[in-house]
N, C-alpha and C positions, 0 to 999 in steps of 0.2 A: 530536398537533400540537405543534410546537416554537415557542417564542418566541425562540429563538436566531437563526434565519434571519429576516431582515426584508425581503427582496426576492425577487421571482420570478427574478431573474438572479443568478448568482454571479459576482462580479467579483474574488474572492479576498479580500474584506474580512471575510468571516464568520470569527469567532474559532473555529477548528476545535478548539482545546483545550477551550473551553467546550462546544462541540457534542459532542465525544467524551465529556466528563463527563456530559452529558445522556443520551446513548445508553447509556453504561455504567450509569447509574442505572436506565434502562428495562429493560436486560437483567437486572439484579439483581432488580428489582421483579417481573419475569415469571417468577421462580423459576430464573434461570440462574446460581445461585451456583456450580455445579460446571462451568459452561461457560466456556471461555476462548477465544472466537472470535478469528479473525484479521479485521482490518478495514482497509479502504482508503476514505478519503473522496475523492470525485472531484467537484470543483466545476464541473460542466458548465454551459455558458451558458444552456441552455434545456431544457425537458422537453416531453413529448408533448402535454400539455393545459394550457390557460391556467390560471394559479393554482396549478399543481402545484409544490411546493417541495422535496419529498424523494422519492427512489426508493430502495428497498432491494432488492438482489439477494442472495439467501442460497443457500448450498449446504450440504447435509448428507450424511453417510454413514450409510446404513441399517445398523443394528446396530453403530454405532461403539463402543458400550460393550464389546463383545466383542473389539475390536481394541486393541492397545497404542496409547496416545496419549501422545506425548512432545512437550513444549513446549520451545522454546528459552529459556534463561535471559534475562530481559529486562534489557538494559543501557539500554533506552530509557525512562529515568525520566519522560519526557514522555508516555508512553502509559499512560493510566489503567487500573487493574484494572476489569474482568476480562479485558481484551484481551491477547492474546499476539501477539508480532511474527511468530511462525511456529509451526506445529504439524504433527505427523505423525498421521494417522489411517489405520491399516492401511498400505497401500502408497502412499498419497497424502500429499504434503506441500504445505501451503499457506503462502505467505509474503505478507504484505500491508503496504501503506503504507510502503515503505522510502523514506527521503529522506536527503539529505546533512545529517544533524544530528549534533551532538556529544551526549554523554550527558546534558548539561543542557538539550537541546532547541534549542540555537542552530544556525542555518543555517550550514553551511560552504560555501565557494566561492560566496558570494552572487552570484546572477544569472548564473553561468557554468554553462550546461546541460551541456556536455560534461564538465566537471570534476565536477559533481554526479552525472552518470551513472556515472563511474568510482568515486566514493565509494559510491554506492548498490549497484553491482555487487560491490564489496568486502564490503559489509555482507551482501548476499545470499549470497555465497560462504561467509562466516563462519557465517551462520545455518544454511546447508545442511550444513556440516561437522559442526556440533553434532548434526544429525539423521541423520548417516551418508550424506549425498549430496553432490553437487558440481554445478557449473554445467552440466556435460555432461548431467545428468539433467533439466534444465529442459525441459518440453514446451510451456509457454505463458508468455510474458512480456508483460505489459501495461505500457506506458509512457505516463504522463500528463505533458505538458510544456507550458511556456509558449511559445506560438507567436509568436516575434518575427520570423519569416521566415528566420532562419539556423540555428535550433537543431537542426532535424531531421538535417542532415548530420553534425553533431558527435556526436549521439546514436547514429546509425547506425555511425559509425566506432568509437566507444567499444565498442559491442556486438560489432562484427566482430572487434575485438582479443581479446575474451573468449570468444566462441563460435566457435572455429576449426574445429570438426568440424561435425556436423549441428546446425544452428541450431534453436532453438525457434520455434514459431509466434509471431509478433510482432504485437501490436496497439498502434498509436500513436494517442493521442488528444490533439490539440492543444487547448489551453485558453487563454482570455484572461489568466488569472492563477492563481496558487496562493497558499495561505496557509502560513506568514507571508510577509511581503514578503521578497524575495530568494530564495525557493524557486523553482526552475525545473524540477525533475524529481521525479516520484514513480513508483515501480515496484511491481508485485506479480507473483507467479509461482506456477505450479502445476507440481508435480514428480510424475512417476510412476516408481516403482521396480519 
């Protein structure tokens, strides 16, 4: 149970930096000192059951220790250890929680979802290049965005400019808000090589 979340609904006001630090401490306490998971926080407006405040979806690769594991160098100083912005486990690459942030964690292109999508896709492409992949290798792209009624078309246009061949499976999740204020887009991707 966490004392960081104080309401049943997420309106984007939860300090995700503090919440990430809380989760990081729990990972370390559970013996995850050698684990460097990818994480994406998604402030959905409600859950399945009344009073439910947190849901965790986890994916693991069986026998991952036998496969090479390469992590991207983190320029994301706002992402606390032990989390990695992206990692490769065998033939799979996982990239999580990409936002339009500068290296000091400040939101870029505040409130402009289309511009933030372009920045996030640049970050995704750069992370993939470090791991020997490219945007054309993305098989699933999840986009979490602030739904102001107009954002979806700009996001779709930005993605269409980048994924000119076979496009990945896209999942768009409209949200009432993201943290911190000014953040309008967050993406995560799965890549199969």
